[in-house]
ZALO-615247 format. One record per residue: y, x, z of N, C-alpha, C, O in turn. Coordinates in steps of 0.2 Angstrom, whole numbers, padded with zeros to 4 digits, always signed. Atoms other than C-alpha are relative to their C-alpha. Example, Ala and Ser with C-alpha at 12.3 -4.5 7.8 and 13.67 -1.06 7.14 Angstrom:
REM ZALO-615247
-0006+0004+0000-0022+0062+0039+0006+0004+0000+0005+0009+0003;-0006-0004-0001-0005+0068+0036+0005-0004+0003+0011-0001+0004;
//
This chain:
REM ZALO-615247
+0000+0007-0003-0178-0007+0266-0005-0004-0005-0005-0003-0011;+0005+0004+0004-0193-0018+0261+0004-0006-0003+0009-0008-0001;-0002+0006+0003-0190-0033+0249-0001-0006+0005+0004-0010+0005;+0001+0006-0004-0198-0046+0260-0004+0003+0007-0008+0007+0007;+0003-0001-0007-0203-0046+0279-0004-0007+0001+0000-0012+0002;+0004+0006-0002-0217-0059+0283+0000+0001+0008-0004+0005+0011;+0000+0000-0008-0214-0063+0302-0005-0006+0002-0004-0012+0000;+0005+0005-0002-0229-0072+0310+0000-0001+0008+0000+0004+0011;+0001+0001-0007-0229-0080+0327-0007-0002+0002-0009-0007-0001;+0006+0003-0002-0245-0082+0336-0001+0000+0008+0002+0004+0011;+0001+0001-0007-0252-0087+0353-0007-0003+0001-0008-0009-0001;+0007+0003-0002-0271-0089+0358-0003-0002-0006-0005-0008-0006;+0003+0002+0006-0277-0090+0340-0002+0005-0004-0001+0006-0011;+0002-0006+0004-0285-0074+0335-0004-0002-0006-0004+0001-0011;+0004+0001+0005-0298-0082+0324+0004-0003-0006+0003+0000-0012;-0004+0003+0005-0285-0092+0314+0005+0006-0003+0007+0006-0009;-0004-0005+0002-0273-0077+0314-0003+0005-0005+0000+0007-0010;+0003-0005+0004-0286-0065+0307-0001-0003-0007-0001+0000-0012;+0000+0003+0007-0289-0078+0292+0007+0001-0003+0007+0002-0009;-0007-0001+0003-0270-0078+0290+0001+0007-0003+0003+0007-0009;-0001-0007+0002-0269-0059+0289-0004+0002-0006-0002+0006-0010;+0004-0001+0005-0284-0058+0278+0002-0002-0007+0002+0001-0012;-0002+0002+0006-0277-0069+0265+0006+0003-0003+0007+0004-0009;-0006-0004+0003-0261-0058+0264-0003+0006-0004+0001+0008-0008;+0003-0005+0004-0273-0045+0258+0000-0001-0008+0000+0003-0012;+0001+0002+0007-0275-0055+0242+0007-0001-0004+0007-0003-0010;-0006+0001+0003-0256-0056+0238+0000+0004-0006-0001+0010-0006;+0000-0004+0006-0254-0051+0220+0008+0001-0002+0012-0002+0000;-0006-0001+0003-0239-0043+0211+0005+0004+0004+0010+0006+0002;-0004-0004-0005-0232-0033+0226-0004+0006+0003-0010+0005+0005;+0003-0006-0003-0236-0016+0233+0002+0000+0007+0007-0003+0009;-0001-0001-0008-0236-0011+0252+0007+0002+0001+0010+0002+0006;-0007-0002-0001-0219-0003+0249+0005-0006-0001+0011-0005+0001;-0005+0006+0001-0211-0020+0244+0000-0005+0006+0004-0009+0006;+0000+0005-0005-0216-0030+0259-0004+0002+0006-0008+0007+0006;+0003-0002-0006-0222-0029+0277-0001-0007+0004+0001-0012+0002;+0002+0006-0004-0230-0041+0290+0001+0002+0007-0001+0007+0010;-0001-0001-0007-0224-0042+0308-0003-0006+0004-0002-0012+0002;+0003+0005-0005-0235-0052+0321+0003+0001+0006+0003+0006+0010;-0002+0000-0007-0226-0057+0336-0004-0004+0004-0004-0011+0004;+0005+0003-0004-0239-0061+0349+0003-0003+0007+0006+0002+0011;-0003+0003-0006-0232-0073+0363-0004+0000+0006-0005-0005+0009;+0004+0000-0007-0243-0067+0377-0008-0002-0001-0010-0004+0004;+0007+0002+0001-0261-0070+0370-0004+0003+0005-0003+0009+0006;+0005-0003-0004-0275-0067+0382-0007+0000-0002-0012+0001+0001;+0007+0000+0003-0289-0068+0370-0002+0006-0004-0007+0006-0008;+0002-0006+0004-0290-0050+0364+0002+0000-0007-0001+0003-0011;-0002+0001+0007-0280-0054+0349+0001+0007-0004-0002+0007-0010;-0001-0006+0004-0275-0036+0344-0006+0004-0002-0007+0006-0007;+0007-0003+0002-0293-0029+0345-0003-0003-0005-0007+0000-0009;+0004+0004+0005-0299-0043+0335+0003+0001-0007+0000+0000-0012;-0003+0000+0006-0286-0041+0321+0002+0007-0003+0004+0007-0009;-0002-0006+0002-0283-0023+0320-0004+0003-0006-0010+0001-0006;+0003-0003+0006-0287-0014+0303-0002-0006-0005-0005-0004-0010;+0001+0005+0005-0288-0031+0294+0005+0001-0006+0003-0001-0011;-0005-0001+0006-0273-0026+0284-0002+0006-0004-0001+0012-0002;+0002-0005+0004-0279-0016+0270+0005+0002-0006+0006+0007-0008;-0005+0000+0006-0265-0019+0257+0007+0000+0002+0011-0001-0002;-0007+0001-0003-0249-0020+0268+0001+0003+0006-0004+0004+0010;-0001-0003-0007-0241-0012+0283+0001-0006+0005+0004-0011+0003;+0001+0005-0006-0244-0022+0299+0003+0003+0006+0001+0008+0009;-0003-0002-0007-0233-0021+0315-0002-0006+0004+0000-0011+0003;+0002+0005-0005-0240-0030+0330+0004+0001+0006+0004+0007+0009;-0004+0000-0006-0229-0034+0344-0002-0005+0006-0003-0011+0004;+0002+0004-0006-0235-0040+0361+0005-0001+0005+0008+0004+0007;-0005+0002-0005-0224-0049+0373-0004-0004+0006-0006-0009+0005;+0003+0004-0006-0231-0054+0391+0004-0006+0001+0010-0006+0001;-0003+0007-0001-0228-0072+0394+0004+0000+0007+0001+0003+0012;-0004+0001-0006-0215-0077+0407+0004-0006+0000+0002-0010-0005;-0004+0006+0000-0203-0091+0411+0005-0001-0006+0007-0006-0008;-0004+0000+0006-0193-0086+0396-0004-0001-0007-0001-0002-0012;+0004+0000+0006-0208-0087+0384+0001-0007-0004+0001-0012-0001;+0000+0006+0005-0206-0099+0369-0001+0002-0007+0000+0008-0008;+0001-0002+0006-0209-0099+0351+0006+0003-0003+0006+0007-0007;-0006-0003+0003-0191-0096+0347+0001+0007+0002+0004+0011-0001;-0001-0007-0002-0191-0081+0358-0005+0005-0004-0003+0010-0006;+0004-0004+0004-0206-0074+0349+0002+0001-0007+0001+0006-0010;-0003+0000+0007-0198-0078+0332+0005+0006+0000+0005+0010-0004;-0005-0005-0001-0183-0068+0338-0002+0007+0000+0001+0012-0002;+0003-0007-0002-0193-0053+0344-0003+0002-0007-0001+0008-0009;+0003-0002+0006-0202-0053+0327+0006+0002-0005+0006+0007-0009;-0006-0001+0005-0185-0054+0317+0003+0007+0002+0005+0010-0003;-0003-0007-0001-0178-0039+0326-0003+0006-0002-0001+0011-0003;+0004-0006+0002-0192-0028+0320+0000+0000-0008-0003+0004-0011;+0001+0000+0007-0191-0034+0302+0006+0004-0004+0012+0004-0002;-0005-0004+0004-0182-0023+0289+0001-0003-0007+0004+0000-0011;+0000+0002+0007-0184-0034+0273+0007-0004-0001+0010-0006+0003;-0006+0003+0002-0169-0041+0264-0001-0008+0000+0004-0011+0002;+0002+0007-0001-0178-0058+0265-0005-0001+0005-0010+0002+0005;+0005+0002-0005-0187-0065+0280-0004-0006-0002-0001-0011-0004;+0004+0006+0001-0202-0076+0277-0004-0001+0007-0007+0003+0009;+0003+0002-0006-0207-0085+0292-0007-0004-0001-0007-0009-0005;+0006+0004+0001-0225-0091+0294-0003-0001+0007-0002+0002+0012;+0004+0001-0006-0235-0099+0308-0007+0004-0001-0009+0005-0006;+0006-0005+0000-0251-0089+0313-0006-0004-0002-0011-0001-0002;+0006+0004+0001-0262-0104+0309-0001-0002-0008-0005-0006-0009;+0000+0001+0007-0259-0104+0290-0004+0005-0004-0004+0011-0002;+0003-0005+0005-0268-0096+0275+0004-0001-0006+0005-0006-0009;-0005+0000+0005-0257-0091+0261-0004+0002-0007-0010+0005-0007;+0003-0001+0007-0261-0091+0242+0002+0007-0003+0007+0010-0001;-0001-0006+0003-0261-0075+0232+0007+0000-0004+0010+0005-0005;-0006+0000+0003-0245-0081+0223+0006-0001+0004+0012-0001+0001;-0005+0002-0005-0234-0083+0238+0006+0004-0001+0012+0001-0002;-0006-0005+0001-0222-0068+0235+0002-0001-0007+0008-0001-0008;-0002+0001+0006-0222-0071+0217+0004-0006-0001+0009-0006-0005;-0004+0006+0000-0216-0089+0220+0007+0001+0003+0012-0002+0001;-0006-0001-0003-0203-0084+0232+0005+0004-0004+0011+0003-0005;-0003-0005+0004-0198-0070+0220+0003-0004-0006+0009-0003-0009;-0003+0004+0005-0196-0083+0206+0006-0004+0002+0011-0004-0002;-0006+0003-0002-0183-0092+0216+0006+0005+0001+0011+0003-0001;-0006-0004-0001-0173-0077+0221+0002+0004-0006+0007+0007-0006;-0002-0003+0006-0173-0070+0204+0006-0005-0004+0010-0002-0008;-0005+0004+0002-0162-0085+0200+0006+0000+0004+0012-0001+0001;-0006+0001-0005-0151-0085+0215-0002+0004+0007-0007+0002+0010;+0002-0004-0006-0151-0073+0230+0003-0004+0007+0000-0003+0012;-0003+0003-0006-0141-0085+0242-0003-0007+0001+0001-0012+0001;+0003+0006-0001-0154-0098+0245-0005+0000+0005-0008+0006+0007;+0006+0001-0005-0167-0104+0258-0005-0003-0004-0004-0008-0008;+0006+0003+0004-0184-0108+0250-0005-0002+0005-0007+0001+0010;+0005+0002-0004-0197-0119+0259-0006-0002-0004-0006-0003-0011;+0006+0002+0003-0215-0123+0255-0003-0006+0003+0000-0009+0008;+0004+0006-0003-0228-0136+0260-0007+0002+0002-0009+0008+0002;+0007-0002-0003-0245-0137+0268-0005-0005-0002-0003-0011-0003;+0006+0004+0000-0262-0144+0265-0003+0001+0007-0005+0006+0009;+0003+0000-0007-0269-0149+0282-0007-0001+0000-0010-0006-0002;+0007+0000+0001-0287-0144+0284-0003-0004+0006-0001-0003+0012;+0003+0004-0005-0299-0155+0294-0007+0003+0001-0011+0000+0005;+0007-0004-0001-0314-0142+0294+0002+0007+0002+0008+0009+0000;-0001-0007-0002-0315-0125+0301-0001+0004-0006-0005+0003-0010;+0001-0005+0005-0313-0110+0290-0002+0006+0003+0000+0009+0008;+0003-0007-0002-0323-0094+0292+0004+0006-0003+0007+0005-0008;-0003-0006+0003-0317-0077+0289-0003+0002-0007+0001+0004-0011;+0004-0001+0006-0330-0075+0275+0003-0004-0006+0003-0002-0011;-0003+0004+0005-0322-0090+0266+0006+0002-0003+0008+0001-0008;-0007-0003+0002-0305-0081+0266-0002+0006-0004+0002+0007-0010;+0002-0006+0004-0313-0065+0260-0002-0001-0007+0000+0002-0012;+0003+0002+0006-0322-0073+0246+0004-0005-0004+0003-0006-0010;-0005+0004+0003-0307-0084+0242-0003-0007-0001+0000-0012-0005;+0003+0006+0001-0319-0099+0243+0004-0006+0003+0004-0011+0001;-0004+0005-0003-0307-0108+0254+0005-0003-0004+0007-0009-0004;-0005+0003+0005-0295-0110+0240-0003-0005-0005+0000-0009-0008;+0003+0005+0004-0308-0119+0230-0002-0006+0004-0002-0012+0001;+0002+0006-0004-0313-0130+0244+0006-0005+0002+0005-0011+0002;-0006+0004-0002-0296-0136+0249+0006+0001-0005+0009+0006-0005;-0006+0000+0005-0283-0141+0236+0004-0007+0001+0001-0011+0004;-0004+0006+0000-0270-0154+0234-0004-0006-0003-0007-0005-0009;+0004+0006+0003-0279-0171+0232+0004-0006+0002+0004-0008+0008;-0004+0006-0001-0269-0187+0230-0004-0005+0004-0001-0010+0007;+0004+0005-0004-0284-0197+0237-0001+0002+0007-0004-0002+0010;+0001-0002-0007-0284-0187+0253+0006+0000+0004+0009+0006+0005;-0006+0000-0003-0268-0192+0261+0000+0003+0007+0006+0006+0008;+0000-0003-0007-0273-0186+0278+0001+0007+0000+0003+0011+0005;+0000-0008+0001-0274-0168+0271+0007+0002-0002+0008+0008-0003;-0006-0002+0003-0256-0169+0264+0005+0001+0006+0006-0003+0010;-0006-0001-0005-0241-0162+0274+0004-0006+0000+0004-0010-0005;-0004+0006-0001-0231-0176+0281+0006-0001-0005+0009-0007-0005;-0005+0000+0004-0217-0172+0269-0001-0002-0007+0003-0004-0011;+0001+0001+0007-0226-0175+0253+0001-0008-0002+0004-0009-0007;-0002+0007+0002-0224-0195+0254+0007+0000+0000+0010-0004-0004;-0007+0000+0000-0206-0192+0258+0003+0003-0007+0007-0001-0010;-0003-0003+0006-0203-0181+0243-0002-0004-0006+0002-0005-0011;+0003+0004+0006-0214-0192+0232+0005-0007-0001+0005-0009-0006;-0004+0006+0001-0202-0207+0236+0007+0002-0002+0010-0001-0006;-0007-0002+0001-0185-0198+0236+0001+0005-0006+0004+0003-0011;+0000-0005+0006-0187-0182+0225-0002+0006+0003-0002+0008+0009;+0002-0007-0001-0194-0165+0225+0007+0005-0001+0006+0010-0004;-0007-0003+0001-0175-0160+0224+0004-0001+0007+0006-0007+0008;-0003+0001-0006-0167-0157+0241+0008-0003-0001+0010-0006+0003;-0007+0002+0001-0150-0161+0233+0000-0008+0000+0006-0011+0001;+0000+0007+0000-0156-0179+0232-0003-0003+0006-0005-0009+0006;+0002+0002-0007-0160-0180+0250+0005+0000+0005+0008+0006+0005;-0005-0001-0005-0149-0184+0264-0002+0003+0006-0008+0003+0008;+0002-0004-0006-0149-0172+0279-0007+0004-0002-0011+0004+0002;+0007-0003+0002-0163-0163+0269-0002+0006+0005-0008+0008+0004;+0002-0006-0005-0162-0148+0282-0005-0002+0005-0009+0002+0008;+0005+0002-0005-0173-0159+0293-0007+0001-0003-0012+0001+0001;+0006-0001+0003-0187-0156+0281-0002+0007-0002-0007+0009-0005;+0001-0007+0002-0186-0137+0280-0003+0003+0006+0000+0006+0011;+0004-0003-0006-0200-0132+0292-0001+0007+0000-0001+0010-0006;+0001-0008+0000-0202-0114+0297-0007+0002+0000-0009+0007+0001;+0007-0002+0000-0221-0115+0296-0001+0004-0006-0005+0009-0007;+0000-0005+0005-0218-0107+0279+0007-0001-0004+0009-0006-0007;-0007+0001+0002-0199-0104+0274+0002+0007-0001+0000+0012+0003;-0003-0007+0001-0189-0089+0267+0007-0001+0001+0010-0005-0001;-0008+0000-0001-0171-0085+0273+0002+0007-0001+0000+0012+0003;-0003-0007+0000-0161-0070+0268+0003+0003+0006+0006-0001+0010;-0002-0003-0007-0158-0058+0282+0008-0001+0002+0009-0002+0007;-0007+0000-0002-0139-0059+0280+0002-0006+0003+0007-0006+0007;-0002+0006-0003-0139-0077+0286-0001+0000+0007+0003-0003+0011;+0000-0001-0008-0145-0072+0303+0005+0004+0003+0007+0003+0008;-0006-0004-0002-0131-0060+0304+0006-0004+0001+0010-0003+0005;-0006+0004-0001-0119-0074+0302-0001-0006+0005+0004-0007+0009;+0001+0005-0004-0127-0088+0312-0004+0001+0006-0004-0003+0011;+0004-0001-0006-0138-0079+0324-0007-0002-0001-0009-0004-0006;+0007+0002+0001-0156-0081+0327-0002-0007+0003+0003-0011+0004;+0002+0006-0003-0166-0095+0335+0002-0001+0007+0003+0004+0011;-0002+0001-0007-0160-0103+0351-0006+0000+0005-0010-0005+0004;+0005+0000-0005-0171-0098+0365+0000-0004+0006-0004-0005+0010;+0000+0005-0005-0165-0111+0376-0004-0007-0002-0005-0011+0003;+0004+0005+0002-0175-0123+0366-0008+0002+0001-0010+0006-0003;+0007-0002-0002-0193-0123+0373-0004-0006-0001-0002-0012-0003;+0004+0005+0001-0208-0134+0371-0001-0002-0007+0001+0002-0011;+0001+0002+0007-0213-0144+0356+0005-0004-0004+0008-0008-0001;-0004+0005+0004-0203-0151+0342+0008+0002-0001+0011+0003+0005;-0007-0001+0001-0186-0148+0334+0003+0007+0002+0009+0008+0002;-0003-0006-0001-0185-0130+0339+0002+0004-0005+0007+0008-0005;-0002-0004+0006-0183-0123+0322+0006-0004-0004+0010-0001-0007;-0005+0004+0003-0172-0138+0316+0008+0002+0002+0012+0001-0002;-0007-0001-0003-0157-0132+0327+0003+0006-0005+0009+0006-0006;-0002-0006+0004-0156-0115+0317+0001-0003-0007+0006-0001-0010;-0002+0003+0007-0157-0125+0300+0006-0004+0000+0010-0004-0005;-0006+0004+0000-0143-0136+0306+0006+0005-0001+0011+0004-0004;-0005-0005+0001-0132-0120+0308+0001+0002-0007+0006+0004-0009;+0000-0002+0007-0137-0115+0291+0003-0005-0004+0007-0004-0009;-0003+0006+0004-0133-0132+0284+0008+0000+0001+0011-0001-0005;-0007+0000-0001-0116-0131+0291+0004+0006-0004+0010+0006-0005;-0003-0005+0004-0113-0115+0281-0001-0002-0008+0001+0002-0012;+0001+0002+0007-0117-0125+0265-0005+0004-0003-0005+0005-0010;+0005-0004+0003-0132-0115+0262-0005-0004-0004-0007-0010-0001;+0004+0004+0004-0143-0121+0248-0007+0001+0002-0009+0007+0002;+0007-0001-0001-0161-0125+0252-0004-0003-0006-0002-0008-0009;+0004+0002+0006-0174-0127+0238-0007-0001+0003-0010+0002+0008;+0007+0001+0000-0192-0134+0238-0003+0004-0005-0002+0004-0011;+0004-0003+0006-0205-0123+0229-0007-0003+0002-0010+0000+0007;+0007+0003-0001-0221-0133+0228-0006+0004-0001-0012+0003+0001;+0006-0005+0002-0231-0118+0222+0000+0005+0006-0005+0009+0006;+0001-0003-0006-0228-0111+0239-0003-0005+0005+0000-0008+0009;+0004+0005-0004-0242-0121+0247-0005+0004+0004-0010+0007+0001;+0004-0004-0005-0251-0114+0262-0005-0005+0003-0004-0011+0002;+0005+0004-0003-0267-0121+0270+0001+0001+0008+0000+0006+0011;+0000+0000-0007-0265-0126+0288-0007-0001+0003-0010-0006+0003;+0007+0000-0003-0281-0122+0298+0000-0005+0006+0005-0006+0010;+0001+0005-0006-0288-0135+0310-0001+0004+0006-0004+0009+0007;+0001-0003-0007-0286-0131+0328+0002-0004+0006+0001-0003+0011;-0002+0005-0005-0279-0146+0337+0001-0006-0003+0000-0007-0009;-0001+0006+0002-0276-0164+0336+0007-0003+0001+0008-0009+0000;-0007+0004-0002-0258-0167+0342+0004-0002-0006+0008-0007-0005;-0004+0002+0006-0252-0169+0324-0002-0007-0001+0001-0011-0005;+0002+0007+0002-0262-0185+0323+0001-0005+0006+0003-0010+0004;-0002+0004-0006-0259-0192+0341+0004+0004+0005+0001+0009+0008;-0004-0004-0005-0245-0185+0351-0001-0003+0007+0000-0009+0008;+0000+0002-0007-0247-0186+0369+0007-0001+0003+0012+0002+0001;-0007+0001-0003-0233-0191+0381+0003+0006+0002+0009+0006+0001;-0003-0006-0002-0230-0173+0387+0004+0003-0007+0010+0005-0006;-0003-0002+0006-0226-0168+0369+0006-0004-0003+0011-0001-0005;-0005+0005+0002-0216-0183+0365+0006+0001+0005+0012+0001+0002;-0006-0002-0005-0205-0179+0381+0003+0006-0002+0009+0007-0001;-0003-0007+0002-0203-0161+0375+0005-0001-0006+0010+0002-0007;-0004+0002+0006-0197-0168+0358+0007-0003+0002+0012-0001-0001;-0006+0004-0002-0184-0180+0366+0005+0005+0004+0010+0005+0002;-0004-0005-0003-0178-0165+0377+0004+0004-0005+0009+0006-0004;-0002-0004+0004-0176-0154+0363+0006-0003-0005+0011+0000-0006;-0005+0004+0004-0166-0167+0352+0006-0001+0004+0012+0000+0002;-0006+0001-0004-0155-0171+0367+0004+0007+0001+0010+0007+0000;-0004-0007+0000-0151-0152+0369+0004+0001-0006+0010+0003-0006;-0004-0001+0006-0147-0151+0351+0006-0004-0001+0011-0001-0003;-0006+0004+0001-0135-0165+0351+0006+0002+0005+0012+0001+0004;-0005-0003-0005-0126-0158+0367+0003+0006-0002+0009+0008-0001;-0003-0006+0003-0124-0142+0358+0004-0001-0006+0009+0002-0008;-0004+0001+0007-0119-0149+0341+0002-0008+0000-0001-0012-0003;-0003+0007-0001-0109-0165+0345+0002-0002-0007+0002-0008-0008;-0002+0002+0007-0103-0165+0327-0006-0002-0004-0005-0006-0009;+0006+0002+0004-0121-0168+0321+0000-0008+0000-0004-0010-0004;+0000+0008+0000-0118-0187+0326+0004-0002-0006+0003-0008-0008;-0004+0002+0006-0107-0187+0310-0006-0001-0006-0005-0005-0010;+0005+0000+0005-0124-0185+0300-0006-0004+0002-0010-0006-0002;+0007+0002-0003-0138-0191+0312+0001-0006+0005+0007-0006+0008;+0000+0005-0006-0141-0206+0323-0001+0002+0007-0005+0007+0007;+0002-0002-0006-0141-0204+0341-0007-0001+0002-0010+0003+0006;+0007+0002-0001-0158-0212+0342-0005+0004-0005-0009+0001-0008;+0004-0004+0005-0165-0198+0330-0007+0000+0001-0011-0001-0003;+0008+0000-0002-0182-0197+0339-0003-0006-0003-0009-0005-0005;+0004+0006+0002-0186-0215+0335-0001+0000-0007-0007-0002-0009;+0002-0001+0008-0185-0211+0316-0006+0004-0001-0009+0002-0006;+0006-0004+0001-0198-0198+0318-0006-0004+0003-0011-0004+0000;+0006+0003-0003-0209-0207+0330-0002-0007-0003-0008-0009-0002;+0001+0006+0003-0208-0224+0321-0001+0000-0008-0001-0005-0011;+0001-0001+0007-0211-0217+0304+0006-0003-0004+0004-0006-0009;-0006+0003+0004-0193-0222+0298+0004+0006-0003+0010+0004-0005;-0004-0006+0003-0188-0205+0291+0003-0002-0007+0009+0001-0009;-0002+0002+0006-0186-0213+0274+0007-0003+0000+0011-0002-0004;-0007+0003-0001-0171-0223+0280+0005+0005+0001+0011+0004-0001;-0005-0005-0002-0162-0208+0287+0001+0005-0006+0007+0007-0007;+0000-0005+0005-0166-0197+0272+0002-0003-0007+0004+0001-0012;-0003+0003+0006-0161-0209+0258+0007+0001-0001+0011-0001+0003;-0008-0002+0001-0144-0204+0250+0003-0007-0001+0001-0012-0003;-0005+0006+0001-0130-0217+0251+0003+0001-0007+0008+0005-0008;-0002-0001+0007-0127-0218+0232+0000-0007-0004-0005-0011-0004;-0001+0006+0003-0120-0232+0222-0003+0000-0008+0000+0004-0011;+0004+0000+0006-0132-0235+0207+0003-0004-0006+0003-0010-0005;-0002+0004+0006-0125-0241+0190-0005+0000-0006-0005-0005-0009;+0005-0001+0005-0138-0234+0178-0005+0005+0002-0004+0010+0005;+0006-0004-0001-0155-0227+0179-0003+0003-0007-0004-0001-0011;+0002-0002+0006-0161-0215+0166-0006+0005+0002-0006+0009+0006;+0006-0003-0002-0179-0208+0166-0002+0005-0007-0002+0002-0012;+0002-0005+0006-0184-0192+0155-0007+0003+0002-0008+0005+0007;+0006-0003-0001-0202-0187+0153+0000+0007-0003+0000+0007-0010;+0000-0007+0003-0203-0168+0150-0008+0001-0001-0012+0002+0004;+0007+0000+0002-0220-0166+0141-0001+0006-0005-0007+0008-0006;+0000-0006+0005-0216-0151+0129+0004+0006+0002+0010+0006+0003;-0004-0006-0003-0212-0134+0136+0005+0003-0005+0010+0006-0003;-0004-0003+0005-0204-0129+0119+0007-0004+0000+0012-0002-0003;-0006+0004+0000-0191-0143+0122+0005+0001+0006+0009-0004+0008;-0003-0001-0006-0184-0136+0138+0008+0001-0001+0012-0002+0003;-0007-0001+0001-0167-0131+0130+0003-0007-0001+0009-0009+0001;-0002+0007+0001-0165-0149+0124+0001-0004+0006+0006-0008+0007;+0000+0004-0007-0169-0156+0141+0006+0002+0004+0009-0002+0007;-0006-0002-0004-0156-0145+0149+0006-0002-0002+0011-0004+0002;-0006+0002+0003-0143-0150+0137+0001-0008+0002+0006-0010+0003;+0000+0007-0001-0148-0168+0140+0002-0001+0008+0006-0006+0009;-0002+0001-0007-0146-0166+0159+0007+0002+0001+0011-0002+0004;-0007-0002+0000-0130-0157+0157+0005-0005-0002+0010-0006+0001;-0004+0006+0003-0123-0172+0147+0001-0005+0005+0006-0009+0004;-0001+0006-0004-0125-0183+0162+0003+0003+0007+0004-0001+0012;-0001-0003-0007-0120-0171+0177+0007-0003+0002+0007-0004+0008;-0006+0003-0003-0102-0178+0178+0001-0007+0000+0007-0010+0000;+0000+0007+0001-0106-0196+0176-0002-0003+0007-0008-0003+0009;+0002+0003-0007-0105-0205+0193-0004-0007-0001-0002-0010-0005;+0004+0006+0001-0117-0219+0196-0007+0000-0003-0011-0004-0003;+0006-0001+0003-0131-0212+0186-0006+0003+0004-0004+0008+0008;+0006-0003-0003-0148-0209+0193-0005+0003-0005-0007-0001-0009;+0004-0004+0005-0157-0196+0182-0007+0002+0003-0007+0006+0007;+0007-0002-0002-0176-0195+0185-0004+0004-0005-0005+0002-0011;+0003-0005+0004-0185-0180+0178-0007+0000+0002-0009+0002+0007;+0007+0000-0002-0204-0182+0177-0003+0006-0004-0003+0007-0010;+0002-0006+0003-0211-0165+0174-0008+0001-0001-0012+0001+0004;+0007+0000+0002-0228-0165+0165-0002+0007-0001-0008+0008-0002;+0001-0006+0002-0227-0147+0161-0001+0005+0006-0007+0008+0007;+0001-0004-0006-0224-0137+0177-0001+0007-0001-0004+0010+0003;+0001-0008+0001-0224-0120+0169+0006+0003-0001+0006+0009-0003;-0007-0003+0001-0205-0117+0167+0003+0000+0007+0000-0001+0012;-0004-0001-0006-0192-0114+0180+0005-0007+0001+0010-0006+0005;-0004+0006+0000-0186-0132+0178+0001-0002+0008+0007-0005+0010;+0000+0002-0007-0190-0136+0197+0006+0004+0004+0009+0001+0008;-0005-0004-0003-0178-0122+0202+0007-0001-0003+0012-0001+0001;-0007+0001+0003-0164-0124+0190+0003-0007+0001+0009-0007+0002;-0003+0007-0002-0162-0143+0194+0003+0001+0007+0008-0002+0008;-0003-0001-0006-0160-0138+0212+0006+0004+0001+0009+0004+0006;-0005-0004-0001-0148-0125+0209+0007-0002-0003+0012+0001-0003;-0006+0003+0003-0136-0136+0200+0006-0002+0005+0004-0004+0010;-0005+0001-0005-0119-0137+0208+0005-0005-0002+0006-0007-0008;-0006+0004+0001-0105-0150+0210-0001-0006-0005+0004-0007-0009;+0001+0006+0005-0113-0164+0199+0001-0006+0004+0000-0007+0010;-0002+0007-0002-0108-0182+0201-0006-0005+0000-0006-0010+0004;+0006+0005+0001-0125-0190+0196-0005+0002+0005-0004+0008+0008;+0005-0002-0005-0140-0190+0207-0006+0001-0004-0009-0003-0008;+0006-0003+0004-0155-0180+0200-0006+0000+0004-0006+0003+0009;+0007+0000-0003-0173-0184+0205-0004+0004-0004-0005+0003-0011;+0005-0004+0004-0186-0172+0200-0007-0001+0003-0008-0001+0009;+0007+0001-0002-0205-0176+0201-0005+0004-0004-0006+0003-0010;+0006-0004+0004-0219-0163+0196-0006-0005+0000-0008-0007+0006;+0005+0005+0001-0232-0175+0190-0007+0001+0003-0011-0003+0005;+0006-0002-0003-0247-0165+0197+0000-0002+0008-0005-0003+0011;-0001+0002-0006-0240-0170+0214+0001-0007+0002+0002-0009+0008;-0001+0007-0001-0237-0188+0212-0005-0003+0004-0011-0003+0003;+0005+0004-0005-0245-0199+0226+0000-0007-0003-0006-0010-0003;+0000+0007+0002-0240-0216+0220-0003-0001-0007-0003-0007-0009;
//
């Protein structure tokens, strides 16, 4: 069995997919015996396979083509890919992203601390075309990086994390932010909750239904900001949603509530409005009675033990908001904070290289 299976869904995006697959050749620290790549093609008619075949030089690639029908949807394509995956951990990617060479090392950094977690990454949204040569030469990673001054290029979750915390434990209904454009889920969880719901078609909320089922299992979700992919330019609907996409989003959310009536205990019935009106911060802010706020600046890597002892001393004190500003970002502090269990204080974690405000 492989350690990791990277499952990619693609449809009519051969140029973007080839860039994605080429970037996987650069993954460091893992041999082809330790991971595999499965491409689930949801009926492309652009000659995808002929265009991408033999691009995989350093890993095993399995390409699965499914002819489009009335059953076709992203969730069906995801499930087809999942059935072919042999890895202990499934990494789901969209076919339009470019991965960095550290992606498996960063997922591994999390799983070396705990095997029973889901790990999410983030995206830099590119507004320029990327050539295959840019990926081969790795120039793409020099051209496109996190830039606090280019807000349009940042994943929509960055401002939310920057306000609330880069710690999912400090976010209400945090599973709403666990997008499957880049996420890892241990295979055993699919055996418990099943795969993606293929009755959800169209755009929006198709992946959130699975994340809600995992949420009800009390599955812990972590953010790893070093798992940061580049989302290639190929459409404009993320900037201006048309009426058709909005209607699909409404339908999918309505289906979700019909299936999970208990979700109304956590979510408002007019959930779509929070997305469309940029009000997610209201929904995601935890309901917490604050008595005292304590801020700790972590500036010396050698003081990590003292910092951990300081954090531990506050864990069982209700009403404290403990804010950790990480100026080092070379330790596993980001992971250890998110793995803390059953604490009564609210812990906010901020890596200072990602601060927007």
